[in-house]
C-alpha positions in Angstrom: -1.3 33.8 -8.9 0.9 34.8 -6.1 3.5 37.6 -7.0 6.0 35.7 -4.6 9.0 33.7 -5.5 10.9 30.4 -3.8 14.7 31.6 -3.9 16.6 29.1 -5.1 20.2 27.4 -4.6 21.1 26.7 -8.2 22.1 22.9 -9.1 21.0 20.0 -7.9 22.6 16.9 -6.1 20.8 13.4 -7.7 22.9 10.3 -7.2 20.5 7.6 -6.0 19.9 5.5 -8.9 15.8 4.9 -7.9 14.6 2.8 -11.3 17.8 0.3 -10.2 16.3 0.2 -6.8 13.3 -0.6 -9.2 14.6 -3.2 -11.6 16.1 -5.0 -7.9 12.7 -5.7 -7.0 11.0 -5.9 -10.4 10.9 -9.9 -10.6 9.1 -10.0 -7.2 6.8 -7.5 -7.8 5.7 -8.5 -11.7 5.4 -12.3 -10.1 2.3 -11.1 -6.6 1.1 -8.5 -9.1 -2.0 -11.1 -9.4 -1.7 -11.7 -5.3 -2.3 -7.9 -4.9 -5.0 -7.8 -7.4 -6.9 -10.5 -5.5 -6.3 -9.3 -2.3 -7.0 -5.3 -3.2 -3.5 -4.7 -0.6 0.0 -4.5 -1.5 1.5 -6.9 1.2 3.5 -5.6 3.7 6.5 -7.7 2.6 6.6 -5.7 -0.3 5.4 -2.4 1.4 8.8 -3.1 3.2 10.9 -3.0 0.6 9.6 -0.3 -1.5 10.2 1.7 2.2 14.0 0.2 2.7 14.5 1.3 -1.2 13.7 5.1 -0.6 10.5 4.5 -3.1 7.8 5.9 -0.7 9.8 8.8 -0.3 11.5 10.1 -3.3 9.5 13.7 -2.9 9.9 14.3 1.0 12.7 17.0 1.7 16.3 15.7 2.1 15.9 17.5 5.3 13.3 14.7 6.9 15.1 11.7 5.0 13.7 12.2 1.4 14.8 12.0 -1.7 13.8 15.6 -2.4 13.9 14.4 -6.4 14.1 16.0 -9.8 10.2 15.6 -11.5 11.9 13.2 -14.3 13.4 11.0 -11.7 10.4 10.6 -10.0 8.2 10.2 -13.1 11.1 7.9 -14.9 10.4 5.7 -11.3 7.0 5.4 -11.2 6.4 4.4 -14.9 9.6 1.6 -13.9 7.5 0.5 -11.7 4.0 0.7 -13.6 5.7 -1.7 -16.5 5.9 -4.5 -13.3 2.6 -3.6 -11.2 0.0 -0.3 -11.8 -1.0 -0.5 -8.3 2.3 -0.3 -7.3 3.8 2.5 -9.5 0.5 4.2 -8.9 0.5 4.2 -4.9 4.2 5.2 -4.9 3.1 7.9 -7.2 -0.1 9.1 -4.3 2.7 9.0 -1.4 5.1 10.9 -3.2 2.4 13.8 -4.3 1.0 13.6 -0.5 4.9 13.6 0.8 5.1 17.3 -0.6 3.4 17.9 2.2 5.9 17.7 4.1 7.7 21.5 2.5 5.0 23.5 4.3 4.7 22.2 7.7 6.5 22.9 10.7 9.3 20.9 11.2 8.0 18.7 14.6 4.7 17.6 12.8 7.2 16.7 9.2 9.1 14.7 11.6 6.6 13.2 13.3 4.8 11.7 10.3 7.9 11.3 8.3 11.1 11.9 9.4 11.0 9.8 12.5 9.1 7.0 11.2 11.4 4.8 8.2 7.6 3.7 6.8 5.6 6.6 8.0 3.2 7.9 4.6 0.0 9.9 3.8 -2.9 9.2 1.8 -6.2 11.4 1.0 -8.7 12.1 -1.3 -11.0 14.3 -2.7 -14.6 14.7 -0.2 -16.2 17.5 1.7 -15.2 18.5 5.6 -15.9 21.1 7.9 -13.5 22.2 10.9 -14.8 23.8 13.7 -12.4 25.8 15.7 -11.8 24.5 19.6 -8.6 26.5 21.6 -5.6 26.0 19.9 -6.9 23.5 16.9 -10.1 22.8 15.4 -13.1 19.9 15.5 -13.1 18.4 11.8 -16.3 15.9 10.1 -16.7 14.8 6.9 -16.0 12.1 4.7 -13.4 11.3 2.0 -12.8 8.7 -0.8 -10.1 7.0 -3.3 -7.6 7.2 -0.5 -5.3 5.0 -2.5 -2.7 3.3 -0.3 -4.8 3.6 3.0 -3.5 0.1 4.0 -0.4 0.7 4.6 -0.2 4.5 5.4 -0.3 5.8 8.6 -1.7 9.1 8.2 -4.9 10.9 6.1 -5.2 14.0 4.7 -9.0 15.6 5.0 -8.8 18.2 2.5 -11.9 20.8 1.1 -11.9 21.3 4.4 -14.5 23.6 5.5 -13.3 26.5 7.8 -16.3 27.8 10.0 -15.7 30.8 12.2 -16.6 30.6 16.4 -20.8 30.5 14.7 -20.4 27.6 12.8 -20.5 29.3 9.4 -18.5 29.0 6.9 -16.0 31.6 5.6 -15.0 33.3 2.5 -12.2 35.0 1.3 -12.3 38.3 -0.2 -12.9 36.5 -4.2 -16.3 35.2 -2.4 -14.1 31.5 -2.8 -15.2 29.1 0.5 -12.0 29.0 2.9 -10.6 25.7 3.1 -7.8 23.7 4.8 -5.9 19.9 4.5 -6.0 18.6 7.9 -3.6 15.4 9.0 -5.1 13.2 10.9 -3.5 9.8 12.3 -5.2 6.6 10.6 -6.5 5.4 13.8 -8.6 8.2 14.3 -10.7 7.7 10.8 -13.6 4.9 10.3 -13.1 2.8 7.3 -15.8 2.1 4.7 -14.4 -0.9 1.8 -15.6 1.0 -1.8 -13.2 -0.6 -3.8 -14.4 -3.1 -6.0 -13.3 -1.9 -9.5 -12.2 -2.7 -12.6 -8.8 -1.6 -12.6 -6.1 -0.9 -10.3 -7.9 -3.3 -7.2 -4.5 -3.2 -5.3 -4.1 -0.1 -4.3 -6.7 -0.2 -1.5 -8.6 3.0 -2.7 -11.3 3.6 -0.3 -13.7 6.5 1.7 -13.3 7.2 5.0 -15.4 9.1 8.2 -14.1 11.5 10.5 -16.1 12.1 13.4 -15.4 15.4 15.9 -11.5 14.6 15.5 -9.9 17.5 17.4 -6.5 18.7 15.0 -3.8 20.9 16.3 -3.6 24.5 14.4 -0.5 23.0 13.5 -1.4 19.7 11.6 -3.6 21.6 8.8 -2.6 23.5 5.6 -3.7 25.3 2.3 -2.2 22.7 -0.3 0.1 24.2 -3.1 0.5 28.1 -1.4 3.4 28.9 -1.9 3.4 32.0 0.8 3.7 28.4 3.5 6.4 26.5 1.8 9.3 26.3 4.2 11.8 24.5 2.3 13.6 26.4 0.0 14.1 23.6 -3.6 12.9 24.4 -6.9 10.8 21.2 -6.0 8.3 23.1 -3.9 7.6 25.0 -6.8 5.6 22.9 -8.2 2.1 22.5 -7.1 1.2 18.6 -5.9 -1.5 18.6 -8.8 2.0 18.8 -11.4 3.5 16.0 -10.1 0.8 13.7 -9.6 0.4 14.4 -13.7 4.1 13.6 -13.7 2.9 10.3 -11.6 -0.5 9.4 -13.5 1.7 10.1 -16.8 4.7 7.7 -15.5 1.2 4.6 -14.6 0.0 5.0 -17.7 2.4 4.5 -19.8 4.7 2.0 -17.6 1.4 0.0 -18.0 1.1 0.3 -22.0 5.2 -0.4 -21.9 5.0 -3.6 -19.9 2.0 -4.7 -22.3 4.1 -3.7 -25.1 7.3 -6.2 -24.0 4.6 -8.8 -23.3 3.6 -9.0 -27.2 7.0 -8.7 -27.9 7.7 -12.3 -26.3 4.6 -13.8 -27.3 5.2 -13.0 -30.8 8.4 -14.8 -31.0 6.3 -17.3 -29.5 2.8 -17.8 -31.0 2.0 -18.5 -34.5 -0.9 -16.1 -36.4 -4.0 -16.9 -38.7 -4.1 -20.8 -39.4 -1.1 -21.8 -37.4 1.6 -20.9 -40.4 3.1 -18.1 -39.6 5.2 -16.3 -36.0 3.4 -13.2 -35.3 6.7 -12.1 -35.6 7.3 -12.7 -39.0 3.7 -11.3 -39.6 3.9 -8.2 -41.4 0.9 -6.3 -39.6 2.2 -7.2 -36.4 5.8 -5.7 -37.0 3.6 -2.8 -38.3 1.8 -2.4 -35.0 4.4 -3.5 -32.2 6.5 -0.4 -34.1 3.1 2.5 -33.5 2.8 1.2 -30.0 6.6 1.9 -29.2 6.6 5.0 -31.1 3.3 6.7 -29.4 5.0 5.2 -25.9 8.7 6.5 -26.8 7.3 9.9 -28.1 5.2 11.2 -24.9 7.4 9.8 -23.0 10.3 12.0 -24.0 7.3 14.9 -24.3 6.4 14.5 -20.5 10.7 14.6 -20.0 11.1 17.6 -21.9 8.3 19.0 -20.3 9.8 19.1 -16.7 13.4 19.6 -17.3 12.3 22.2 -19.4 10.3 23.4 -16.9 12.2 23.0 -14.1 15.9 24.9 -15.2 13.2 27.8 -15.8 12.2 27.5 -11.7 15.2 27.5 -10.5 15.9 31.0 -12.3 12.2 32.4 -11.3 11.5 30.1 -8.2 7.4 30.3 -8.6 5.4 28.0 -12.0 3.9 30.4 -14.1 0.7 29.8 -16.0 1.8 29.0 -18.6 3.9 26.2 -17.5 1.0 25.1 -15.9 -0.8 25.0 -19.0 2.4 23.1 -20.5 2.5 20.2 -18.0 -1.1 19.7 -18.3 -1.0 19.2 -22.1 2.3 16.9 -21.8 0.3 14.6 -19.1 -3.3 13.8 -20.7 -1.2 13.4 -24.1 0.7 11.1 -22.3 -1.9 9.1 -21.0 -4.1 9.2 -23.9 -1.4 7.9 -26.2 -0.1 5.4 -23.3 -4.0 3.8 -23.5 -3.5 4.0 -27.5 -0.6 1.9 -28.0 -1.6 -0.7 -25.2 -4.8 -0.5 -27.4 -2.6 -2.0 -30.2 -1.0 -4.6 -28.3 -3.7 -6.0 -26.9 -5.5 -6.5 -29.9 -2.5 -7.8 -31.7 -1.8 -10.5 -29.2 -5.4 -11.6 -30.1 -7.7 -13.9 -27.8 -4.5 -14.7 -25.9 -4.8 -11.2 -24.1 -8.2 -12.3 -23.1 -7.1 -14.8 -20.9 -6.8 -13.9 -16.7 -3.5 -16.7 -16.9 -1.9 -13.8 -19.1 -0.7 -10.1 -17.7 -2.2 -8.6 -20.5 -6.1 -8.3 -19.4 -5.2 -7.2 -15.5 -2.4 -4.5 -16.9 -5.0 -3.4 -19.5 -7.7 -3.5 -17.1 -5.0 -0.8 -14.8 -4.5 1.0 -17.6 -8.2 2.2 -18.5 -8.7 2.4 -15.0 -6.1 5.4 -15.2 -7.8 7.2 -18.1 -11.2 7.3 -15.8 -9.0 9.4 -13.3 -9.3 13.5 -13.6 -5.9 13.9 -14.8 -6.3 12.0 -18.2 -9.5 13.4 -18.8 -10.3 14.5 -23.0 -11.2 17.4 -22.1 -8.3 18.9 -20.8 -7.0 19.7 -25.1 -10.3 21.7 -24.8 -8.7 23.6 -21.3 -5.6 24.2 -23.3 -6.6 24.7 -26.2 -8.4 27.3 -24.9 -5.5 28.8 -23.5 -3.8 28.8 -26.6 -6.2 30.7 -28.8 -6.1 33.5 -26.5 -7.8 33.2 -23.4 -7.0 33.1 -20.1 -6.4 30.1 -18.4 -8.4 27.9 -16.2 -5.8 27.3 -13.7 -7.8 25.4 -11.0 -7.6 22.5 -13.5 -3.8 23.1 -13.8 
């Protein structure tokens, strides 16, 4: 890890009530959630309202018109959105994570993509490509997948792109690691492949794209999460994109679990259980189930908030994330995602056969949540990675 640190001003100014803005949109989001899933995209009318509320730019630097919010504010807002619809929460989280790129590129690039564009947004996903030097830029080729929110994004990020030398050979650093960069490309310059026929989070439109011999000026590329390249002196940008995505994915999972549990609470006041004699709200098993699900959601939420609050305060002083703090974020986010799944399983099962009908919100939210757990950030293997560190081994920082 670099020994460089960022020097930050102490204190933050965060007067915007982002969760309040979500509440103003919640009824509309819930009402069109089935449409979002059926059409596999978020309607432009809702996209416009999300932009107007500033929800796509919470993590964007203030100097480019963003919120530059505390990670806990980001987490709470994504959680509130996901309680309404998982795909909306996921896309807001994704586009915000991508917008942190603005802190590491030149102002003219950041303003072109975000600052001067009220609906500017960037999407990216995993894949591989190559960048061949060409004058003051590169010729980029490659293919990428899982570009969540691509239907409403004006720019794409071509990640893990190998930078070639003038002879077309891959270059390696002193540690024999492949030298890569992320290239920012206008959406109209890529070719799309619709691959997003999936079990959950269908509305995210996380499709695949290909780039063929596209010229990209050098200034439209960056090395993600390289602290030496950070130009905006704020504690927020000491966090790596992966750390902030951890907050986002945990927020989506917990928001979906919250939505399922609240739906069950409403059902319990109306539905009678076995043999139609007793309301579920008066059933001892249902009561116990509701309390256990509530405890799992609340404890996981508190854990995430506690860790990000504490680490943020430490970063204000130290200027950079330590390996230990990155491990703590990984553990908290993995735990939150898995606890959300456990809480949702409890509430879903308690709802009985009601939960299996497509006309209900249960099964869509349940599928969305189980799609979240399949993403890398939710994998249980992180428990082993963290446990190895806790027992004295060097941290596997590539997973953090």
